[in-house]
N, C-alpha and C positions, 0 to 999 in steps of 0.2 A: 643660326642661333646667335651668332656674333654681332648681328646688327638688329636694329629696331627701325623700321621704316626707312631703311638705307643708311642710318646713322649708327656709328660704333657704339657698342654697349659699354657704358662707363662704370657701372655699379651693379651689384648683385641684384638690386631692387628692380632693374630694368630686364633681368633674365626671366623670361616667361616660363613658369613652371618650377622655378627654383624653391619658391616658398613651400609650395605642396611637397616637392621632394624632400626639403628640410624637415618639414612636420612629420612626414612619414617615417624618416630616419629616426628622429627624436623619439616619437611615440613608441617605435619598435625598441629603442635603446632601453627605455625605462623598464619594459617588460623583461628584456633579455637579462639586465643586471639582477632582477629579482629571480629569475630562473637559475642564473648561475649559481647563486648562493643557495637556492632551494634544492637543486640537484645534489650539490655537495652535502648539504645537511641530510637530505633524504638517504643517501648512500651511507653515510657514516653513522648517523643517529637511528634514522627509522629502519633501515635494513641491516645495521650493525656491521657495515662494510669496514675494510681496511684501506691503507693507502693504495694497495695494489688495485682493490676495487674501484677507487676513484680514477686511478690511471687507466684502468680497462674501459670505464664509462666515457672518459675523455677521448680515448683512442676510438671508440665506436663513433663518437661524435664526428671525427675528422677523417675516419677510414674512407668514406666516399670521395675525398680529394685525391687519395691514392689511387682509387680504382677508376674514377670516371672523370677527373679533373680536366685532363687536356681535352677529352671529348666535349666537355661542357664548354670550353673556350670556343671551340669551332662552332657549336650550336649558337652560341651568343653572338658571334660575328656573322651568322648566316640569316638571322631572323630579326624582327622588330624587338627591341629590349623591354620596352614597357609592358606589353602583355605578359611576357615572361616573369617580371617582377610581381605583378598582381597574382598570377597563378602559384608561384611559390610561396608567396605570403599566405595565401589561403591554406595550402598543404601544411605549412608550419603550424598554423592555428589549430588544424585538425589533429595533427600528431601530438601536440602538447596537450590537448583536451583529453587524449587516451590515458594519460599518466594518473590524473585523479580518478578516472573511471575505473581503471584496474585497482586502484587503492581502495575505492569504496566497495568494490566486489570481492576484495580479499585476494586478488590474483596478482598483485604487485611484487615482483622479485627482481634480482639483479639482472637476469637475462632479458626480461621485458624492458627494463630501462635502457640497456644497451641497445636493443632493437629499435626502441623509439627514437633514441639519439642517433642511430645510424640512418634512419629515414629522414629525421629532421636535418642531419648533416648534408644529405643528398639535396634537399630543397634549398637550403641556405647556400650550398655550393653554386647552384645554378642562379639563384637570386642574387647572391652577392656580386657574381660575375657580371650580370645583367646591370645592376645598380652602379657599379664602378665604371662600366663602359658607357652607361646613359649619361652620367654627369657631364662629360665633356661635350655632349650634344646639347645639353641646356646651357652650359656656363662656357663663355669663351675662354681660351687657354691663359691669357694673362690674369684672369680673375679666379683660376682653379685654387691657387693657395688660399685666397681669402674664403672661398666657398668651402673648402675642407676645414678651414679653421673655425668657422661659424658652426658647422656640424659637430666639430669636435668640442666646441665650448659647450654646446647643448647637451652633448653626450657625456661631458664631465659632470654636469649638473645631474644628469640621470644616474651616473656612476656614484656621486656623492650621496644621493638620497634613495636610490634603489635598494642597496643593501641594507640600509637602516630599516626601510620600509618592508623589505623582505624579512628580516629579523623579527620585526613585530608581527606581521602576518603569520610567519611559521610558528611563533609562540603561540599564537591565539588559535589559528586554523589547522596548522600542521603544513609540512613541506610540500605534500602532493597538491593541496588546494592553491597554494601560492602560485604554482605553475599556471594556473587558469588565467592569472592576470597577464602573463606573456601571450597566451593564446588569443585574448581579446585585443592586445596591442597590435598583433600581426593582421587581425582582421581591419583594425582601424587603419593601418598603413596600406593594405590592399585598396581601400575606398579611396584614400587620398592619391595614391599613385594612379588609380584608374581614371581620375578626374583631371589629370595633367593634360592639357591641350597642346600637343607638340607633334609634328608630322616627322615621321622617321622613314628613312628609305627601306623599302621591302627587302632589298638584298644588298649586300656589300657592293660599293661602287666599283671595286676591282675585279668583280666576277660577273660575267655576263649572265643573263637569264637563261634557265634551261628549258629547252622545248619539251612539251609533254612526251612521255615514252609511249611508243606503240607497244603492242603485246609482244610482238616479235623482238623488239629491242630491250625488253625489260631486263633480262639477265645481264646483258652488257651494260645497260644503264646503271644496274645496281653495282656491277664491278667498278664502273668509273666513279660512282659516288664513294665506294670504299676507299678507292685510290685517291680521290680527293680529299678525303678526310685525313689520310696520312700525309698528304702534301701539306694541308693547312696546319696540321700539329707541328710538322718539322719546321715550317716557316715561323711559327710562334716560338719554338724552341731556339731556333737560330737567333731570332731578334733579341731574346733575352741574354742567351748565353755566348753571344758574339759581340755584344754591344760593350763599348769600352768601359762604360760606368755602371750599366745595369748588371753586368756579370758580377763584379765585386759586391754590388749592392745585394744582388740575390743570394750570393753565397753566404755573406755575413748574416743576412736575415734568416736563412734557413737554419743556421747553427743556432741563432737567437731563439727561433720558435722551439728548437729541441730543448734548449735550456728552460724556457718558459714552460714547456710541457712538464719538465722534472719539477720546477717549482710549483705548477699548478696541481700536480698529484699530491704533494706533501703539505701545502699550506693549510688546507682544512684540518687534516689530522693534527698537524703541529698546534693550530690554534684551539681546536675543540678538546685535544687530549694532553699535550704537553703543557699548554697554557691554562687549559681548564675553562675556556670561554664558553658561554652559552650562545645559541644561535643569535640571540639579540646583541650581545656584546661583540661577537664576531662581525656581525653586520655593521655595527657602529664603528669598529675599527677600520673595516674596508671603505668606509665613507671617506676616509682620509685621502684614499687614492683619488676619489672623484674630485676633491678639492684641489689636489695637486694637478690633476689633469686639466682642470678648468684654468688653473694659473698657466700651465705649460701651453694650453691651446691659445691663450690670449696673447702670448709673446711668439708664438710659433712662426708666424709670417715675418715678423721684424727680425728674429733671429736668423732665418733663412736668408733674409736680404743682406744682412749685415755680415754673416760669417760664411754663407754659402749652405745650400741644402746638404751637400755631402758631409761637411764638418758637423752639422747639427745631428745628422743621422748617426754617425760614429760616436760622437759624445754621449747622446742620449742611450745609445745601446750599452756603452760602458756603465752609465748611471743606473740601469735597471739591474745590472750585476751587483753594483754596490748596495742598491736597495734590498736585494735578496740576502746579501750578507748581513746587512743590519737586522732583517727579521730573524736570521738564523740565531743571533745572539739573544733573542727575547727570552726563551726558556730558562737561559742561566740566571735571570733575575726573578724566577718563580720562587716564592718562600718555601721552605721545607714543608712537606705535606700538602702544597698546592698542587694544581693541575687535576685532571680526571674528575671533574664534578664541581670544584670550587674555583670561582674566578680568581685568576692570578693576581689582579688588581694592578694599582698603580704603575710600577716600573716596567714589568713585563709587557702589560698591554700596552703602555706608552711607547716602548720601543717597537713593538710590532706595528703600530698605528704610524709611527715615524717612517718605517720602511714602506708602508703602503703610501704614504704622502710622497716620498721621493720617487717610488715607482710610477705613481700617476702624473707627477711632474714630467718625468722623462718621456713617457708614452704620449702625454699631451702635446709636448713640444715637438715630437718627432713626427707623428702621423700626418700632419698636414704637409710637411716637407717631403716625406716619402711618397705620398699618394700623388700631390701635385707635380713632383719631379717626373715619376715614371709615366704619368699620363701626358705631361708635356712633351716628353721625348718620343712618345709613341703616336704614330698616325691612326686616324680613326678605325681604318679597316683591320688593325691589329690589336685594338683595345682589349677585346674580350679575351684573345689568346694570350696576350702579355699579362693581363690581370689573373687569369686562371693558371697559367704556368707558373707564376710566382707563388700563388696561393696554395696550388696543388702541392708543390715541393715543400712548402711551409707546413702545411697540414700533414703531409706525409711523415715529416720529422716529428710531429706531435704523435702520429699513430705509433711510431717506433719507440719514441723516447718516454711517453707517459706511463706505460706499464713498467718500463725499466726504472723510471723515477720512483714510481710506487714501491717496486721491489727494493730498491736501494734505501728508501726511507724506512720501510719495515725492518730491513736487516740491519742497517747501520746507523739509523736514527734520522728523524725528519730534518734536523739542523744540519747534519752532515750533507744530506742530499741538496739542500739549499747552497751551502757553500760550494760544492762541486759545480752546480749550475752557474753560480756567481763567477767562480773562477774561469770557467771556460768561455763565457761571454764577454768578460774583460779582456782576456787574451785575444780573442777574435776581433775585438774593436781596435786593440792595439796594432794587430797585423793589417787591418783594413786602412790604417793611416798612410801606409805606403803604397796604396792603390790609386788609380784615378778617380775613385770615388770621393777622395778628399777634396779634390777641387771642382766637384760637381756643382753648377748653379742652374737655377731654372731657365736662364737664357743662354746656356751655353751652346757651343756650335753643333753639338750632337742632337739638339732639338730638332733640327731639320734634315738630319741624315737618316737614310732608309737603306740600310746595307742589303736588304732582301730584295 
């Protein structure tokens, strides 16, 4: 994949399959940002849910990472990754289509939403692991940063326009029907990925082909397969949690995701109730995050080259904490009698949107550095397990923290919950500056080390 007719690949345009992979990611991203807002509005407005209910739905979405995450990493490292991506895209489309169907028949309630999100989460767990592990087979490692930055830029455009479009669609059609747009985007993504022409190894290069099992050897073969799964899982865990830079990176990211889950559980109730925003004005405010993400993704590679991936990761994690703190102050500016049905207007909405802008800026600048660094330092045979190991513990943090964040917001106030999340993530970033992550660069010596 890193050569074309024997010559080294010099640009992303020369990477066969990257264009379709980019298009698939962008198409799906547009639908995802619509669904993200639609599900929150559906829970809070359509179903009359609380911050705790939002947290429970978020937890259901990420619960499969806690239950099956490590096994998914083993699966992705054992099979061709492209067919997995196609299959999981189709499953996601079918699951999302169930929500408007239930709404149309009068059977939609919180339990069904949680169940749908759990199945959706299982499919995206496997699909995302395959996608993240597939990209290094399409793009040579020196171009991974640029590849992620281009995807992030397009994703930022989707983030900027998706919520505004979602707000308009929800206002006209209702939240359940808005989810259908995401279902269609997953089908389109499946078609684009299926038409990528790229040869993949049938099995990992590090593992020999297994001979077919005879009837008499079936039980012994099954035991060996189970033992093999355990070995592969442990190898992935050792790679991440014994690596000199991936270890502090992973721990700080796990904490960040826990804090993000708290913020995610209370942002919608804060905006819709404390600030009195409608679905449309809430969507308009969150488009600021897309604008910030676009700006951040545009400079992400340059920041990583100048300051190092580690410093960028740490600084942007702290920046997201500051963004949450900014949004927490927005209700203070709501005029007397505002909130709960009447738009807060100017100052409160403006501060909330400013916080969204800063949040998007930090996440846009961070993602390309995070993804390209961890993919660069990891050999191909461990890509699936590395990606899923980190994502599984990240999402496990969401499963635990999202309901707690909702409970904290309902009990102490949504702004208080945001301040707690902001404080913890800023302290974590400060601690990370004393670790080896601070000096991490895409070309450092750990990029060729394989302690396993």
